[in-house]
N, C-alpha and C positions, 0 to 999 in steps of 0.2 A: 616626866607625870601626860598621866591620861588626862587626857578634856574628859570635862565632865556636863552634864546636859543638861541645858535649861528648860527646857519643857520636855513633856513627854503627853502624849496622846494619838490620834489614829488620823491617814489620807482615808474619805469615805468617797469611793470611786465605784459610781452604779450603787450599786447591791455588794460591791466588794468593801470591805475595810480592814485597812493595812497601819495594826502597830506602828507608830516611829517614835524615834528623840530629836529632839533638836541641839544642836553646838553651835556656836559663833565659830565663825570662817576669820573671827580676828584677833592680833594674840596682842595685848596693848599693854604687856608687859615691862614690854622694853621704853615703852613712850616715856620722854624727861616730865618732868613736872614740878616747875618753881614754889617754894613757897613766898610769901608777901612779908618781910622783914622791914624790921625801921634801920638808919642810919645804924643802931650798936647792934646790932643785928637777930633783935626780936622779935618772932615769928607774934608776925598780926594778929587780932583777932575781932571778928562780926561781929557787932553789932543790931538788933533787931529795935530800928531809931522811930518814933515817930515826934514826927517836927513839931506836930503841932500844941503835945499835949507834952514837949520837952522832958521827953522820960523814954528807956527803954524797954520793950514791951517781950515780957517774958511769951515762949511758944504755942502756953495754954490758951493765952488771950489770942491768937494771932486767928483770924480769917479769912473765907478765899473770898476775892471781889472784881467784877468784873466790869467796868468804865463802860460807862454809856454814855456820855456828853462829858464834857471838858468837868474834873474835879467830881464829879460825881457816879455812884456806886453800883451795882444789886449785885446784897449780900448775897451770896449760894453759901444754904448749908449740907452736911457731908450727907443729912436726910436725902438733902435734895437733888447728891448728886445718886444715892444707892437708888431712886425712880427709874434714872432714867442708864443702870448701869450693863452694861451688857452680857449678855446670860452666856455663861461658860463651860461650853459645851465638849470639849480639849479635845474636838474635831474636825480638823481641814474639809468644807466641803467642795468639792470641785464642781462649777460655775459649767463651766466651758472647756474647747482647746481650742487655743490660734497657730496657725502657721510660728515657727520662730522667725521669720524675713518679717513677720508683722508685729516682734513683740519690738518696742522700746526701751532702748534703755536709761533715758529717761527718766520712766517710771522709777526706779531701782532710789530707795532712805536704803535698807539696808541686806543684808543675805544671813544665810543659818545655812546650814552643809543635815539633810535628815539620812539620817540612816533607822535599818530597820528594828523592832524593837523586839525582839525574838523573844525574850525575856516573860512576854504577858501570852506564850502562845503557848504554854502549858501541856507542849508535848515535853516528855522525857525516857531516856534511852534506861534499862536493865540498871544502872547504877545510882538511880533517882537524878543523874543530870542531864540538863534541856537539854537538849538536841536542833538544838539553833542553826544548823548549815541544813536542817532538812523537813526546816517547821514550817508550817500553813503560812505566818506572816511574814518569810525571809522571801518562798519563793512568790513571792504576789505580789515585795517589794521590787524586786528582781523585774519581776516578770512587767511590773507600772512603767522600773523606769525603762526596758528595753522599748515597749512599746512607744517610748514619747523621744524615744533617739531613731529608730527607726521608721519611726512616722515627723520626723523634724515639728512637732508638737509642743505647746508647751501648757499645761497649766494652770488656771484661772478660778479661781477658788478663793473661802469667805475662811480668817478662825480671827477666836480671840484669844489675846494675849496680853499679860495686864492690864483686862480689864476694860480694854480699846480693843472692837472689830478692827480687821486690817485685811488689807486689800493687796491678794498673794499669788504670787505666780511662783508654779512646780518645773523644771526643766532639769533633764539629765546633762550629769558634770561628772565625764572621766569615768570612774565602774560605781557608780551613784547617784545621788538627787544634795540637788542643792534648792531652797526659797531664797526669795528674793523678796520682801516687808517692800508692798507696791507704795506708793505718795496716790489718793485720788487728785482726779481732772482738777479741781476745785486750790488744788493746794501747788497746782504747779504756775509760776506765772506767764503768759501765754505771751510769746517770738514779738510779736508785735505793741509790746507793749515796751522795749527794748532803743531806745534814741540812738538811734544812725543805721539800725538794724536797715539791711537790702528790703521791701516793702514797705515801707515804713517813711510819712511826709519828713521825715528829719534825715534821710537815707540821702545823702550827694549823690551827684547823677554825675559818672564818670569813662571816658572816652572809651569806645568797647577795648575787647581786647580783641589781638589781631593772632595769624594761626602761628607762629610761630613762636607766640610767648607758650601759646597752649602745646607745642609741642616744646616745648622747654620743657613746660614745669611736666607734664607725661616721665620728660626723661628723666626727670629728677626724683620722683615719685617711682617710677623704675630703679634706679641706683642705688636705693635707700629702700630697698625694699624684699623682706623674706620669706621664705616657703612658709618658715613657722614660726611664730610667736615663740618666743623664750624672756617669759618675764622677771629668770633668779640672773641676767646680764646686769639687770639693775637694779640697785640696791640707792638707800639715801644718803647720801653723803652728806647730808648737815646734819643728820643723829651722829654719825661716826666723827665728825669734827667735834661736836658739845662733849660726848664724851672726851675727846684727846685732852680737850679744854678746863673739860672737869679735874680729869686726873692730876695734868699739871697742876691748877689751882691748890686743889686738893694734899698737893705734895708740896708748895709752899717753890715752884714756878712757873716760869712766865712762858703763855701760851704763842705758838709765833706758830700762822701759815702762810705758806708760799700764794705770793698773790700770782691769782687771773688773770691775761693777757685776753686783752679785749679784740675780735674780730671786728677785721677795717670791714669795712658797711663798701655801695654804695651810689652814695647817693640817692636820689629819686628817680635815680634811671630802672626801672624792672625790669628789661630787656637785658642789659648787660649784669644785673646782683640774677637773675637764673642761670645766660651763660656760667659766669663765675662761678654759684653752688652746681653746678651742673660740671663744671670742669673739676673742682672738690671728688664730690661724688660718687667720681667713675672707680669702678673699682681696681686693687692697685693690682697692677701684675705677675706675674709669678714668676 
């Protein structure tokens, strides 16, 4: 089953306009979702309940409110929100370009594939079909992707999705383009607010690391380093076991799993732990 685009618009790149479509990068079809049941196996329903009036509140009576102090709210009507509603332009407005090395993945909230929308071009062949492969929009798309790739740059812009303005980053990915929806700086908790983090008042000062420990640490990293990252070698073992468990119970069978043996550590001796780790990670001789 082919994927469906979730948004159509364009990339505004100087005076160049590139029609595009957005697709989600994730596939949630195989995720498990549990329902809440009572002890008899009946599905539970949730009601909107007012503890003051002691009654169920119908959807038509429910309003939005923002708590300004303890149990005090400002009522916000739909008409109020419409006054500050972002203007939907269907355009990803590029603001600047930055180097890939300066792009912090911490900012990424979610990602989308960006495909050219050749259907907006209007170029047709003699049979009346659109010439997607030779269209101006496809050519502009390929040019944009190639430029980002060859310059090692990331495009930073803004776009309105679902009535909200988002900061986004566009970067080349394999043969195409990917868009990252970013968080704003104020949405990210500063690292110095984390207790025990180096540089904070609560960080416990430790003895300096000696050269032997550093060398062993580097060796361990080298032993575990691959030339290329292949994400396909990893899979969700928990979900696989969950599938087996549900399948067994649905057939009236008892699910059993193999107990995993815990690896023995080396106590509080960092140097010995590094030595043991390096020994274990050594490439096996053929």
